[in-house]
N, C-alpha and C positions, 0 to 999 in steps of 0.2 A: 431475397435477391439471388438470382442465379449467378454462379461464379463464371468468370470469363475463362474461355478455353484458349490457352496460350498456343501460338504457332511456333514461337521461338524454342530453341533448345537450351538446356542447362549447360553453361560453359564455365570454365575455370582456368586458372594459370597452372602450370606444371609445378606443384609445390609438394613439400613434405608437410605432414600434419603439424609438426613442431615449428614450422616457419611462422614468424609473427608479423611479417610485414604486410602492408595493405596493397594488394594488386590493383592496378588501374587499367580498366578496359576502355577501348576506344573504337568508334566506328565513324568513318567519314562518309557523307553522302551528299548528293547534289539535288536541289529542287529547282525545277525549271518552270513550274506553273504556280498560279496563285493558290495559296492554302486557305481553305474554308475552316478546317478544324484539325487539330492534331492532339491525339490522346496517347499518353504513355502508361502502359501497364507494366509493372515491375515488381520483382522480388529479388533481393540480394541477401544472402546469408553469410555471416550473422547480421551485420549492419551494412547499409549502403548509403552512399551519397552520389546522386545522379545530377548531371548538368547537361543542358542543351545550349551549345554555343557559349559555354561558361556561365550560364544562368541556372540557379537552383529552381526547381519547379514550384517550391513553396518554402515557407520558413520553418518547417518541421526538422527535427534532428533525431538521431538514433532510431532510424527506421530499419526493419519493421518491429512491431511489438514482439516481445519474448513470448514464445508459446511452447507447447510440448511438440518439438519439431518432428518427432516420430509420427505424430498424428495430424497436426495442423501447422501449416506455415502461411503467413499472411503476405498478401501482395497489396499494393496500393495503386490508385489510378490518379493521374495528373493531367490537367489540361495544359498543354505546352504550346498552344497555338501561337502565342505572342512571342515565343523565343525562336521560331524558325524564320529563315529568310530565303528569298528567291535567288539562291546562289549556293555556294558551298556551305555545308553544315557539319557539325560534329556533335556526337553524343559521347559523354564519358561517364563511367561509373566506377567509383572507388569502393572497395569492400573491406570491412573490418570483421573481426572474429566474433565478438559478442559471446553469448553462451553456446553458440553453434560450434565453436572450436576453442574451448577454454581448457587450460591445463591445470587449473586449481583442483587439488585432490580432495579437499575437505568434504565436498558433497558429491563426489564421484563424477564431476564434470569431465574429467580426463578420460573416462571410460563410457561416456554416454553413447547409447546405441546409434544416435544420429551423428556423432562427431565426424567431421570431415573438413577438408579445406574449404575456404570461402568459395561460393559459386553464385551464378547470376542467371536469371532468365528475364527477358523483356520483349515486349512488342510495342513498337511505335507506329500507331495507325494514323496515316495522313490522309485526310479527305480534301480533295481539290474542288475549287469552285466550278470546274467543268463537269462535275459529277463522277469523276474517276477517283480512285484511291490507290494508296501505296502502303506497303508494310515493310518497315525496317525491323528485323528481328534478330535476337541473339543467335548466332550460329558460328560456323567455322570462319566466316569472313570478318569477325571481330579480331582486334589485336589486343595484347595485354602487356603492360610493363610491370616488372617486378623490382625495379630499382627506383621507386618513387620516394617522396619525402617521408612518408610514415614507414619507418623501418621496424617498429615493434608496436603492437597494440594488444591490450587485454582489458576486459571489462573491469577486472579487479585492480590490476597492477598499473594501468595507465598506458602511456604511449610515448614513443620517441619520434621526434620530427627532425630529420637532417635536412636543413634548408639548402645544403650544398648539392643535393640530388636534383639537378635541373635538366640534365642531359639524359632524357628517358630513352630506354631501348624497348621498342614495341616489337613483340614476337607473336607467333601464332598462339591462339587459345587452344584448349582441348575441350572436346565435348565429353561431359561426365554424366553419370547416372543421376536421375532425379531423386531428390530426397523422398523418403517414404511418406512424409506428411502431405496431406491434401492442400493444394493451393486454394486459399480462401480469402475473399475480400476482407480487408481490415476495415471494420466499421467503427471500431473504438477510436476515440480521439488520439491523434499522434502526440508525441512529446514535442514541446516547443520551449524556447526561451520565453518564460512568461513574466519575468521581472528582471529589471536591471538595477544594479546598486553601484554607488561609489564606496570606496574603502572607508572604514571608520578610522583606522590608524595604520601607520607604517613605522616600524621600529627597526633600526639597523643594529645588529648584534655584534658582539666583540669579534666573532669569527668572520665578519664581513657579509654574512647572510642577512636577509630581511625577513621579518615576520609581519605579515599583513593580517589585520583584523577586519572581519566582515561586520556589517552593522547588525546582523542577526544570523541564526543558524540557517545554512543554505545547502540545498542539493543542486549541484550544477558544476560550474567551473569559472575560471577567470580568462579574460582576453588581455594579454599583456604586450605592450610595445617594447621590443628589444632593438637596440642599435649598438651592436658590439662587434669587435674584430672577428674576422673569419676564423673558424675552427673553435671558437669559444663554446664551452659546454655549460649549460645552465640547467639546473633541476628545479622543478616546481612541485611541491608536495603539499597535500591537503590533509587537515585533521580537525576533529571536533574540539580537542582539548590540548592544552600545553602541559608540560611538566610543572611540578609545584614551584620550581625555581624560575618559571617563565620562559624556559627554553623549549625548543620544538621537539615533539615526540614523533618519530617515524614508527611505522608499523611494518614488520616484515624482517626477514633475515634473522629471526629469533629475537628481535627487539620489540618492545611494547606489548600491549595486551593481545594475546593470541598471535603474536608475530611468528610463532613457529609454524603456523598454517602455510606461510609462504617462505620456505627456507632459503630461497635463492633470489627473492625479489622484495622490494618494498611495494606496498599497495598505495593507490592514489598518488602515484609518483610519475610525473612527466619529465621528459628530457628534451631540451631544445639545443640544437647544434647550429651555430650561426654560419651564414654564407657571406658575412661582412656587410650586408645591407640591412636597412631598417625593416623589421618584420613585425606583424601582428600575430602572436602565437596564441592559439586556443585549441584544446583537444577536440577530436572529431568522433572517436569511437569508444569513449569511456566517460563516465560521470563520477562525481565525487560528492561526499558529504563533508561539510566543513564550516568552521567558524574562523579557522586560522589557515594561512598559507605560508609556507617557507619557500623563499626564492634564494637559491644558493649558487654561487659561481658567477654572478653577474658583476663585471668589473666597473660598470657605470652606475651612477646614482639612479634609483627608482623613486618616482614620485606618484602621488595619487592620480595625476593626469595620465599616467602610463597604464592604468589598470581599470578595467570594467569587470564587474562581477555579474554573473547571470544565474538566476534560479531557473532550473529546467524541471518540467513535470508534465504528465499527461494533461492535455489542455481541456480539462473538464470545466464546466461552468460552476461558478460559485452561486449557490442558490439560497443559502441560509445566512441570516444576519441576527445577531443577538447582542444586546447591551443591557446593563442594569445599573443600579445605584451603587454597587460595590466595585471599586476599581480593581481589587484583587481578583474578583470573579471575572471581570472583563479581561484582565491580563491572562488568566487561565484559559479563557475561551480562545483568545488569540494564539496562545501557546499550542493548544491542541489543533486548531485550524492549520497552523504553520507546520506542525509535525506530520499531520496526515498528508498534507500537500507535498511535503518533502519526500514522502514515501509512495507517492502515486507515480510510479515509473513503468507504465505499461502493465504493471501488476502491482498489487499492494505489498510493498516490501516491509521487512522488519527494521532494517537500518540501511542507510545508503553507503555505509563505510565497509564494515566487515563482511556482511553476508549478502545483501542485495537480493534476498530470497523471499518467495511468497509463502511465508509461514501462515498456516491456517488458524492457529490459535490467536495470533495477532488480529486477524480479520474477524474471528468470532467475537473478540473483545470490542473492537472498534467499529464494527459494522454499522450499528445504529447511529453513532456519531457521524460517520461518513455519509450516511443517507440524508441526514438533516442538513448537512453543510454543502454537499456537492451533488451535481447531477452525474451520477456514476452508473447510469443505466447501461450504456454501451461498454464502459470500462469493466463493469462486473459481469456483463454478458460474456465478454472475452475471457475473463478469469474463470468464470464458471465452466466455460467450454474447456479450459485447461484441466479443471478438476474432473470433468466428464471424460476427457481424453485419458487422463491417468487411471481412472476407474476401468476404462476399457483395456488399458495396457497391463495393469497390475492386479486387477480384480478387487482393488480397494482404493481408497483415496489416501495418498501419502500425507504426512503431516506438513509437508511443504510442496508446492507445485509452482512451475514445472519441476519435474524430478528426473534425474538420471539414475533411476533405480536405487535411490537413497531415501530414507525416511518413509518407507512404504508401510511400516508397521501400523496396525490399526489402533488409533488413539482418539476416541470419540470427542474428548474435550477440544481437540484440534479439528479433526476432519469432518465433524458434523457441520462445519461451515458450508459444505456442499449443499445441505438442506436449508440452513438458515439464510444463506445468500439467495437461494431460489425464492424463499418466502418473502424476503425483503424486496426482491424485484417485483413480486406480485403486489405487495402492499403499497410500496412507494411509487412504483412505475407502471403498474397494471401490465406487466410484460408477459402476458399469458402465452403468446405464441412461442417465445423462446423457452419458457419454463416447461411447456408441454413437450418440447423437443428433447429435453433431458429427463423427463419424468420417469421413463422406464428404468434408467440407471439410478434415479433417486430411490425408487422402490427396491431395486436389487440391493443397493447400499444399505437401506433400512432393514431389509430382511437379514443381511449379513450381521448387522449390529444386534438384532433380536436373537439370532442364532448364537452369537458370542456370549450374550448374557444368559441365555437359556442353559448353555453348557456349564455355566458357573453359578447355577441356582439363582439366576435372575439378578445378579449383582456383578459389577465390574471387579477385576482383580486389582491388586496393589500396584501393578506396573503400568506405566504410561505417563504421558505428560498431563499435568493437572495445574495446580495453583502455583504456577511458576513465579519465581522471584519474590516470595513473601519476605517481609523484613526479618533480619537476623537479630534485631532489637538492640543494635548499637550502630550509630550512624556512620562511624568511620571504620567499621569492620569490613573485611573482604566479603563481597557478595557471595551468597550460596543460593543458587537459583532453584535447587531441587526441593521438593516437598518433604516435609517430615511425616505427614499423615498418609502418604500414598495417594493413589488415584481412585480409590473405591467409590467415595461419595461423589466426587466430581464426574467420574466416568459414568456411573449409573444414572446420575441426575441428568447429564447431557443427553443420553439416549432417551430417557423418559421425555424430556422437553422436545427433542427432535421428532419423536413420534406424534406429539401434539401438532407440531408444525406440518408433518406429513399429512395429517388429517385435514388441516386447513388447506394445504395445497391441493389435495385431492378434491375437496369440496369446491374450491374455486374453479378447478379445471373440469369439474363434472365427471371425474373418474373415481368412483367410490368403492370399487369392489374389494379394495385392500383395507378399508377403514376398520372393519370388524377385527381383522388380524392386528392392526395397530392398537386398537382399544384394548383387546384382550392382553396384549403384551404389556401395555401400560398398567393394567390391573395387577399383573404378576410382578412387575417391577415395583409398584407402589407397596405391595405387601412385603416383598423381600427387603426393600430398602428400609422400611421401618423395623422389621424383625432383626435386621443386621446392625443398624446404625443408631437407632433411637434408644437412648438411655432414659427409660421412663422414670427412674428415681431422681436423676439429676435434671431432667427436662432439657437435655442437650443431645446433639448428634455428634458421634465420634466413631473413629475406627480403632480396631484392636492393633493395627499396624502402627508402629511409631519408630522413627529414626531421628534421634536428636541432632539438630543442626542449629548452630548458633545458640542463642538463648531463648529460642521459641518456647512459649508455653503450650501445654497440651490442649487447652481449649482453643479451637481453631474457628475464627469467625467465618471463614469460607465454608467450613463443614456445616454451619447452621444457616448461612445465607442461601446456599443452593437449595435446600428443601423449602425454605420460606419463599424464595423467588419462583420456584417451579411448581408450587402447590403440592408438595410431598408431605407436608406436616398434617397429621390428623387434627381435626378441628379442636378436639378437647385438649390438645397439647400446644396449640399454636401460640396462645398468649404467653405461656410460660417459656417456651423456646425463644420467642421474640424478646421477652423481658431479660432473659439471660444474655442474649446478644447485646442489647442496649447497655446492660450493666457492665459487660466486659469492655465495651467502647468507652463508657464513662470512667471505668476503673483505670483505663490506659490513658486518661487525660483527653478524652474525645479524639483518640487516634484510631485509624484503621490498623488492622494487623493482617493484611491480605496481600496475596499475590495478584497476578493479572486477572484471574477469574473472579475471585471474591470482590476485587475492586470494582468490577463492572456492575455488581449487584448491590453494593452496600448502600449507596444513596437511594436508589429506587425502593429497596426494601424498607428503609427507614421512613421515607416519605409516604409510601403506600400505607404504612401502618401508623401514621400520625406523629411520628417522632421528628417533627420539622426542625425544632431547635437543635436536636442532636445532629441531624443531617447538616444543618447550616454550620455548626461548629466543626464538623469533620471537613466539610468543603473548604472552609476559610482558615483552617489551621496553618501555621507557618513553621512548626517545629517537627522534627523527624518522628515518625514517617508521615509525610503529608505532601500534597501538591504545592502548597505555598512554600514549603521548604526549598523546592527547586527555585522558586522566584527569589528567595532570600540570597541566593548565590548570583543573582543577576542573569539567570538563564531564561531563555525565551522559547525553549523547545523541551519536550518531555524526555525524562530519563528512562533508561532501560531497567533500572533498579532503584530502590529507595535510598540505598547507601551512597555516600559521597564517593565511594570507590567504583561507582557504576562504570561499565565499559562504554556504552553509548549514551549520548545525550540528544538523540534524535529518533525516538522509538515510541510510538503512540499508544501501545497497549495498556499502559497504566493510567492514561489521562482520560479515561472513559466517563468521568464526571460530566463531560460535555453534553451527552445525550439528555441528561435531566434538565439542562437549561432550556431545551426545547420541549421535552415531553412532560416535565413537571412544573418548572417555573413559568413557562409560557403555556403549558398544559395541552400541547398539541399531541394527541395520542390516538390509539385505536384506529390507525390509518388503514384504509382498504381501497382497493381498485384505483390506485394512483390518485388518492385524495378526493375521490368522488364522495366518499363518506369518511368521516373521522369525528373525533370528540375534542372539544376544548374544555379542559378542566384544570385551570391553573391553581397551583398551591400558593394562595395569596399571603398567608401568614408564614412566610418562609424565611423572614429576616431581612428581606429587601424592601426598599421604598418604592421602586418602580422597575418595570421590565418592558423592553421593546424588542419585539421579535417579528421577523419578516422572512417568509419562505416563498420562493418561486416554485409553485407546484405544477404538475402537468395540466391542472385545470385553470391556472392563473395565480396571481399574487395573493397570498394569505398574510394578514397582519394581526398580531395580538399585542396590544399595548395596555398596561395597567399601571396605576400609581396609587399610593396610599394618600388619602386626603388628610387635611388638618384635624378633622374630627374622627380620625381612625376608621373611616370607611374606605372602600376601594372603588375607583372609577376605572371601568374596563371598556376599551374601544376595540372592536373586532371588525375586520374586513374579510368577507368570505368570497372565494371565487364563484363566479356565476353558476357553474354547473354542479357545485358541491352541495351536499346535504350534511349538516353538522349538528351534533348534539352539544349544547352548551350547558355546563354544570358549574355553578359558582357557589362554592361552599354548600350549605344546605338550603340556600334561599332561592336559587334559580335552577331549574332543570327544564330546558326547552329545546326543541329541534327547529332549526332555521335553514333556509336556503341562501343562495348568493345574495350579497348585499353588505351594508355597513350598519353596525349595531353599537349601541352604548348602554352600559349597565352601571348602576351604583349599588353596591352591597355593603 
């Protein structure tokens, strides 16, 4: 789709970059004829809220999507016909800072190349029934007030609403330079309030504050009714965990985990100043991750009737459903689904509390789980565009995007998400046109990775992000996220696997001139990998580098999972390497001993090699370190670390068991061309009595249902979308190819 060419000018209020209030822009105009159609084209940076005669154009929030503002900025288009009247009209737009003008220093946001005061561009195109048209555009004729209700706002720290500021002073706007980023239509789903909750519990504390408990882990905010005397100041603070004594833990001003990152402010901290009238208070330009809310300074009683909780997320469609005979597995599935959704905030974030960043290692881990559960075609197109923009700007893909020139170091275990996401968009969505648009940079990026390996004798060095947050082997110890074994095996393995994906992408797009280079590089990597890391006497993979952290043992499950998962083990060593892996898992009481990278591969490797019972025991374990251990604490979202001292409890990159529920237990795998072709190969003897799976694919609804019968056979019912061609493999008894229709098998 061609982008709209704006006629309006970029306008702003006369501000200093450190000003935190939200400017409110206004334009009054008169309509004397009957309106046929009215369309609003708008971009406001960092966030905007537009109203026509007091009406929101839709129910979305936190517009627009966060992007690499120096390269791409998103505008949206609204049909506002219903809101105009044949008389006096008014359009208002309030602007928040978002990441466009953020002062947090941890990730260099304060020195971002794009950083500037909030600014606005809009065109309101009015078509009349008599065939004429009129354009209301942002220019010198707009007015702006700087003394509105929102006196402070920050994406991290929250906002202050002074309800006493009702006498607004509108003054002339200034015309400002356009941002360097290209105005681009936002096609990805906007963020919306997608779920509403009542509070689970309200507790009044001895200091007069209230602690509100949500029914589950939420990303979003609360809408609270206050009716207190004028000038009363109330604070509303959000957090995932309480202190051990049940009191509230604020983060910031040196308090709490990583509180030194914000030395002068608390994060997730809103302030309400009363005008003496009853008000409904909810934030507008920030979001929070929370299970608990502290309300302090309120002199009146607060009840559950005064509070509504909202989950906000990118409004992607839920396409995957899974249930089975094991309630713990069902709870784990719901946990991962909830955690991913909480982190779909225009970009896939790591945590909605501390960082709110698009870390690529997290995406590399959770990508397949995400694809099975949600329609993220447009969401990931937008995020891949950001990766592409960063490559153009920095000559590499940073470890997190968008990026303000932070985290640009080359770390393939993280930034190969650029390639793997493009591959996923082809396989699950058949999104060829978009992938072709970034293909040139995918090739350049791959050549850079090949060059980096070649300079180091075809293996990665010890430095870089790798198997983050592996257990320290004592559940109550402090988390140590860093690897003990370095990045050599993971880094080398991820480049090897990435090149396989590049060959696949090139074949699908019909652009094959680089494939020989990719294959030759893979041969060199394979040889060097085994020369450097395979201990042929012990039949294990290991690195010479070692840095003792916690009580970790030197046999690393991840160091052996990576070569097994990526096809790097010579055939004559495969059985022995796999046996040593299984023996280590059993020796550890059927526990994994992996960080985020190894955790993604442990269940697929076990199931692919027939260790179904071992895989099931790992999946359903409830003691440290395990996923069930989280459930034993009553938690319903994924932890950032295995230890009870974990910082975040809303972090999806360790809960990647979820992909095997679809790919192994339901058996939906080998997906190509948006489910035009795929395989159904369920692991029937996996420890479950039944599995029900449903996926809304681009070709239609797919269902796989199986159950164990009384005589220990399996009854399998499959519904295939009409246009799909599917290979069905059921143990060693059935191997057939079918097209759309409904099928029943007994094996």
